[in-house]
C-alpha positions in Angstrom: -0.2 0.0 -0.2 1.4 3.5 -0.9 2.5 5.4 2.3 2.0 9.4 2.6 3.8 11.4 4.9 0.8 13.0 6.6 0.5 16.0 9.0 -3.0 17.2 10.2 -1.4 20.8 10.0 -0.4 21.2 6.5 -2.4 22.8 3.9 -0.5 21.2 1.0 -1.2 17.5 2.8 -4.7 18.7 2.9 -4.8 19.2 -0.7 -3.8 15.6 -1.6 -6.0 14.1 1.2 -9.2 15.9 -0.8 -7.9 14.6 -4.0 -7.7 10.8 -2.5 -11.2 11.3 -1.3 -12.4 12.4 -4.5 -11.0 9.7 -6.6 -11.8 6.9 -4.2 -8.3 6.3 -2.7 -8.4 7.5 0.6 -8.4 3.9 2.0 -6.0 2.4 -0.5 -3.0 5.1 1.0 -1.4 4.4 4.3 -0.9 7.8 5.8 2.2 8.1 8.6 2.9 11.4 10.8 5.4 13.0 9.9 7.1 16.5 11.2 8.3 19.0 8.6 8.9 22.2 10.4 10.3 24.9 8.4 12.3 26.1 11.2 13.5 22.4 12.2 14.7 20.0 9.2 14.0 16.4 9.5 17.0 14.0 8.8 14.5 10.7 8.2 12.6 12.5 5.7 15.4 14.0 3.6 16.5 10.8 2.9 13.4 10.3 1.2 12.8 13.7 -0.2 15.9 16.1 0.2 13.7 19.4 0.5 12.5 17.7 4.0 8.6 18.2 3.3 5.2 17.0 3.4 3.5 15.5 1.6 5.6 12.7 0.0 4.2 9.7 -1.0 6.6 6.5 -1.3 4.7 3.9 -3.6 4.7 0.2 -3.7 7.8 0.0 -6.4 9.8 1.8 -4.2 9.5 5.4 -6.2 8.8 8.5 -4.4 6.4 11.4 -5.4 6.8 15.1 -4.3 5.1 18.0 -4.0 1.1 18.2 -4.0 0.7 19.0 -7.3 2.7 15.6 -8.4 0.8 13.4 -6.2 -2.7 14.9 -6.8 -2.0 14.2 -10.7 -1.0 10.6 -9.4 -4.6 10.2 -7.6 -6.1 11.8 -10.9 -4.5 9.1 -12.8 -5.0 6.3 -10.2 -8.7 6.3 -8.8 -11.2 5.4 -11.1 -14.1 7.4 -9.1 -14.9 11.0 -9.0 -14.3 13.6 -10.9 -11.3 14.5 -13.4 -8.7 16.5 -11.6 -6.9 17.5 -14.3 -8.4 18.4 -17.7 -7.1 19.6 -20.8 -8.1 22.8 -20.2 -5.1 24.7 -18.7 -7.6 26.8 -16.7 -7.8 24.1 -13.8 -4.0 24.1 -13.6 -3.8 27.8 -13.4 -6.2 28.0 -10.7 -4.6 25.6 -8.9 -1.4 27.5 -8.7 -3.3 30.5 -7.4 -4.8 28.3 -4.8 -1.3 27.1 -3.8 0.4 30.2 -4.1 -1.7 31.7 -1.6 -0.6 29.0 0.3 2.7 29.8 -0.9 2.0 33.2 0.9 0.3 32.1 3.8 3.0 29.7 5.1 5.8 32.1 5.5 3.3 34.8 7.2 2.8 32.5 9.5 6.7 32.1 10.4 7.2 35.6 10.3 4.2 36.7 12.5 4.3 33.6 14.9 7.2 31.3 14.8 10.2 33.7 14.4 11.3 35.2 17.3 9.8 38.4 18.1 12.8 40.8 18.0 13.4 39.2 14.4 10.2 39.8 13.1 9.3 41.9 9.7 6.1 44.2 10.0 7.0 44.9 6.4 6.7 41.7 5.3 3.6 40.6 7.2 2.2 43.9 5.4 3.5 42.3 1.8 1.8 38.9 2.7 -1.3 40.6 4.0 -1.6 42.7 0.9 -1.2 39.4 -1.5 -3.6 37.6 0.3 -6.3 40.3 0.0 -5.5 40.5 -3.6 -5.9 37.1 -4.8 -8.8 37.3 -2.6 -10.4 40.0 -4.9 -9.5 38.2 -8.2 -11.2 35.4 -6.5 -14.4 37.4 -5.9 -14.6 38.3 -9.7 -13.6 35.0 -10.7 -16.5 32.9 -8.9 -18.6 33.1 -11.8 -15.8 31.5 -13.7 -15.4 28.7 -11.5 -18.9 27.8 -11.0 -19.0 27.6 -14.6 -17.1 24.3 -14.9 -16.4 21.2 -13.7 -15.1 20.2 -10.1 -11.5 20.3 -10.8 -7.9 20.7 -9.1 -8.3 24.4 -9.5 -11.2 24.3 -7.1 -9.9 21.8 -4.8 -6.4 23.9 -4.4 -8.7 27.3 -3.8 -11.0 25.8 -1.8 -8.1 24.3 0.4 -5.8 27.3 0.3 -9.3 29.5 2.0 -9.9 26.6 4.6 -6.3 27.4 5.3 -6.7 30.9 6.2 -9.8 30.0 8.4 -7.3 27.7 10.3 -4.5 30.0 10.7 -5.6 33.8 10.0 -9.2 33.7 10.8 -8.9 37.5 12.1 -7.9 38.6 8.8 -11.6 38.1 8.2 -11.3 37.3 3.7 -14.6 36.7 3.6 -15.7 40.6 4.5 -16.5 42.3 1.3 -16.8 38.7 -1.0 -20.5 37.7 -0.4 -19.9 35.5 -3.9 -16.6 33.6 -2.6 -18.0 33.3 0.5 -21.0 31.2 -0.7 -18.9 29.8 -3.1 -16.3 28.1 -0.2 -19.7 27.4 1.9 -20.8 24.9 -1.0 -17.1 23.6 -1.4 -16.6 23.1 2.5 -19.7 20.9 2.3 -18.3 18.3 0.0 -17.8 15.0 2.0 -14.0 15.1 0.7 -13.5 18.4 2.8 -15.4 17.3 5.7 -13.2 14.2 6.0 -10.1 16.3 5.8 -10.5 19.5 8.8 -7.5 20.7 9.9 -6.6 19.7 13.3 -3.6 21.4 15.1 -1.0 19.2 17.3 2.3 20.1 19.0 5.4 21.1 16.7 8.7 19.0 16.9 11.4 20.1 19.0 
């Protein structure tokens, strides 16, 4: 059985988990809790993935897959059930890049605002991250009709998970304010069984 290095806190892992549920593969992949802290390299994980990042997937033949995009492509090819996550239309992967890019803003923002010692934090960088988050959310508010006009794919999945992560780590930023269409779209996304089954959960950081 393939083995997924997993964390209940990682949005990149949740992206993969939602994909596995959508494709009917959740029961066919074993998960193992692997700490991949941005400030604490994991020697064991680095032996598999030199970036020391999750998700990392060990396949039955011993080959390794990383990152979330690659593992989601594997899930789309391997699972017979559910929607086609990677259609020919490149809009799906463009929107995946947007959702993943929002996560790429949120993760260093979290490090800067909460994990870095107070004396080393940069208010200027935090302001940059906040500005980028708001610009993405504004863009999405304008593009909700385009999202609703096509079948569920990797773009919807990635954007939805990214917004879930903002709720998890940056609730005070209130991304829904002034964006009623995006809020309604995300409420429908959050009701999907695949999303309900993969909720974020905090646990202690490694020491």
